[in-house]
C-alpha positions in Angstrom: 121.0 110.6 102.7 119.9 107.5 104.6 117.0 109.4 106.0 115.8 110.8 102.9 115.8 107.3 101.2 114.0 105.7 103.9 111.1 108.1 104.1 107.9 108.0 102.2 108.3 110.0 98.9 104.8 110.7 97.7 103.9 114.4 97.6 107.6 115.2 97.7 109.5 117.1 94.9 111.8 115.2 92.7 114.7 116.8 90.7 116.6 114.7 88.1 120.3 115.4 88.4 121.6 112.8 85.9 120.2 110.4 83.7 121.3 108.1 80.8 118.6 109.7 78.9 119.7 113.4 78.5 116.3 114.4 77.9 115.3 113.8 81.6 118.1 115.9 83.1 116.8 118.9 85.0 113.3 117.7 85.0 111.5 118.2 88.2 107.9 117.5 89.5 105.8 116.3 92.4 105.9 112.6 93.0 102.5 111.1 92.6 103.2 107.2 93.0 106.2 105.0 93.3 106.5 101.2 92.4 109.5 98.9 92.5 111.0 100.1 89.2 109.2 103.4 88.5 108.5 106.9 89.9 105.2 108.7 88.5 105.7 112.5 88.8 103.7 115.5 87.6 105.8 118.0 85.8 104.5 121.0 84.1 100.9 119.7 84.0 101.8 116.4 82.5 102.4 113.0 84.3 105.8 111.4 83.7 106.6 107.7 84.4 110.3 107.5 85.1 112.3 104.3 85.4 114.4 104.3 88.6 117.4 102.6 87.1 118.2 105.5 84.6 118.2 108.3 87.0 119.9 110.1 89.8 117.8 112.6 91.7 117.3 114.7 94.7 114.2 115.2 96.8 112.7 118.5 98.0 115.7 120.7 98.5 118.0 118.2 100.0 121.5 118.3 98.3 121.7 114.4 98.7 121.8 112.8 95.3 120.1 109.2 95.2 121.0 106.7 92.6 117.7 105.1 91.5 119.5 101.8 90.9 120.0 101.5 94.6 116.3 102.0 95.6 114.7 99.7 92.9 112.5 97.8 95.4 109.0 98.3 96.6 108.5 101.3 98.6 107.4 99.6 101.7 110.5 97.4 101.5 112.9 100.5 101.0 111.7 102.4 104.1 113.0 99.6 106.4 116.1 98.9 104.4 119.6 99.7 105.6 121.8 101.3 103.1 125.7 101.6 102.9 127.2 104.9 103.0 129.2 105.9 100.0 
């Protein structure tokens, strides 16, 4: 999981596995942009702005689930950060 978190995410496929908003569960799309607190994806022809702090997701086909709360920093800071293993 550590390699996936530390890599750039733009142009990768995001799949939401769990969310405090049940309408977001199962949503997937192409990541267009990332900020400190949000991820912008294109899903079914529409742009969706997702709050990181309410989603758990996977990238591409990796089975590693990422908790959005743990990656709530700027992308350039996330890439160099060391994360604890769960």
